[in-house]
C-alpha positions as CSV (number, residue, x, y, z in Angstrom):
1,M,99.7,95.6,96.4
2,V,101.8,97.9,98.5
3,Q,99.1,100.6,98.6
4,F,96.6,98.0,100.1
5,A,98.7,95.7,102.1
6,G,102.0,97.4,102.9
7,P,104.7,95.0,103.7
8,L,102.3,92.3,105.0
9,F,101.9,90.4,101.7
10,N,104.2,89.7,98.8
11,Y,103.0,89.2,95.2
12,P,101.8,86.7,94.3
13,V,99.8,86.2,97.4
14,T,99.9,82.6,98.6
15,Y,97.6,80.5,100.7
16,E,100.2,80.5,103.4
17,Q,100.3,84.4,103.5
18,L,96.5,84.5,103.8
19,Y,96.4,81.8,106.4
20,S,99.0,83.6,108.5
21,Y,97.1,86.8,108.2
22,L,93.7,85.3,109.1
23,N,95.1,83.6,112.2
24,Q,96.6,86.7,113.9
25,N,95.1,87.6,117.2
26,K,95.3,91.3,117.0
27,K,94.2,91.9,113.4
28,H,90.5,91.5,112.7
29,P,89.7,91.4,109.0
30,F,86.2,91.9,107.6
31,R,84.6,91.2,104.2
32,V,82.6,94.0,102.7
33,K,79.4,92.7,101.3
34,L,77.0,94.5,99.0
35,V,73.6,93.9,100.7
36,E,71.5,94.1,97.5
37,T,73.4,91.2,95.8
38,G,75.3,89.4,98.5
39,E,78.5,90.0,96.5
40,I,81.8,90.5,98.4
41,I,83.1,93.8,97.1
42,G,85.9,94.7,99.5
43,H,87.8,94.3,102.6
44,C,88.7,96.2,105.8
45,E,90.6,95.6,109.0
46,L,90.7,96.6,112.6
47,N,94.2,96.3,114.0
48,F,94.8,96.2,117.8
49,E,98.6,95.8,117.7
50,N,99.4,99.4,118.9
51,D,98.3,101.6,121.8
52,I,95.2,102.6,119.9
53,P,93.2,100.7,117.3
54,R,94.2,101.3,113.6
55,L,91.9,101.1,110.6
56,G,93.6,99.5,107.7
57,R,93.5,97.6,104.4
58,I,90.2,99.3,103.4
59,L,89.5,98.4,99.8
60,I,86.6,98.4,97.4
61,G,87.7,96.0,94.6
62,N,85.3,96.9,91.9
63,K,86.3,100.3,90.5
64,D,82.7,101.0,89.4
65,L,81.7,100.9,93.1
66,R,84.3,103.4,94.2
67,N,83.4,107.1,95.0
68,K,79.8,106.1,95.9
69,D,80.3,106.7,99.7
70,I,80.7,103.0,100.4
71,G,84.1,103.8,102.0
72,K,82.3,106.2,104.4
73,L,79.9,103.4,105.4
74,I,82.8,101.0,106.0
75,L,84.6,103.6,108.1
76,R,81.4,104.4,110.1
77,E,80.9,100.6,110.9
78,L,84.6,100.2,112.0
79,I,84.5,103.3,114.1
80,N,81.2,102.3,115.7
81,I,82.6,98.8,116.5
82,V,85.6,100.4,118.3
83,F,83.7,103.1,120.1
84,T,80.8,101.0,121.2
85,T,82.4,97.7,122.1
86,T,85.8,98.8,123.6
87,S,87.0,101.5,126.0
88,Y,89.3,103.1,123.4
89,T,88.8,106.8,122.9
90,S,90.7,107.3,119.6
91,I,91.5,105.5,116.4
92,D,94.2,106.1,113.8
93,L,95.1,105.1,110.3
94,N,97.8,105.7,107.7
95,V,97.3,107.0,104.2
96,Y,99.6,107.9,101.4
97,D,99.8,111.6,100.8
98,W,98.9,111.2,97.1
99,N,95.7,109.4,97.9
100,L,93.7,112.6,98.1
101,S,90.2,111.1,97.8
102,A,90.9,108.8,100.8
103,I,92.3,111.7,102.8
104,A,89.1,113.8,102.0
105,C,86.9,110.9,103.0
106,Y,88.8,110.4,106.3
107,Q,88.6,114.2,107.0
108,K,84.8,114.2,106.4
109,M,84.6,111.5,109.1
110,G,86.5,113.7,111.6
111,F,90.1,112.3,111.2
112,K,92.9,114.8,111.5
113,I,96.4,114.6,110.1
114,N,98.9,113.9,112.9
115,P,101.9,116.0,111.8
116,H,104.2,114.2,114.4
117,V,103.7,110.7,112.9
118,T,104.8,110.1,109.3
119,S,106.4,107.2,107.4
120,T,107.9,106.6,104.0
121,I,108.4,103.6,101.8
122,T,110.2,103.2,98.5
123,V,108.2,101.6,95.7
124,K,109.8,101.1,92.3
125,N,112.4,103.8,93.1
126,K,109.8,106.3,94.1
127,V,109.4,107.5,97.7
128,W,105.8,107.3,99.0
129,N,105.0,109.4,102.1
130,A,102.3,108.4,104.4
131,H,100.3,110.6,106.8
132,N,99.0,109.3,110.1
133,M,95.4,110.4,110.8
134,K,93.7,110.2,114.1
135,L,90.1,110.4,115.2
136,D,89.1,111.1,118.8
137,K,85.8,109.7,120.0
138,A,84.5,113.1,121.2
139,D,85.2,114.7,117.8
140,Y,83.5,111.8,116.0
141,L,80.4,112.0,118.3
142,N,80.3,115.8,117.8
143,I,80.5,115.6,114.0
144,N,77.9,112.8,113.8
145,S,75.4,114.3,116.2
146,M,74.6,117.2,113.8
C-alpha cells in the first residue's frame, strides 16, 4: 500500500478515501485498460500540486502483465499529455531506491535522478529512501526522435 499510495490511503481503503481522492482538483487519475480485452489492469496519475507536474501511483495490478513494457507505454502517454497539452517543460516523479526495475524504466524514458531532492519514510521499522527523478521536455524529445 505504501509503495503505491504513499500516505494518501490507509489500509483498508474505504469508499470515503477513494471519493476524496477522485474529487481532488489537482490530481488526475487514469485507469489503464488492456485494449485487447477491455480489462482494467492498472492505474496512473498526473499530479499538478507542485511547480511541475508529477507522475505517480503507476501500477500494473496483474503480476503476469508486469515487465512487458506496459509501464513504458503508460509513461509515454502521461508524458505526451503534459508536453502536448500544457506549457510545462519538465516532469518529475518519486521512486524508492530499491525499485530497480522502475528506476531502469524511468531512465530509459529519459528521467534523471535529482540528487538534491530525496525523501524517506519508515515502513515496519525499515527506512525506505526515495529518489526524485526529473525529465526535461528537450531531453525527452531528443531521446524519442531517434
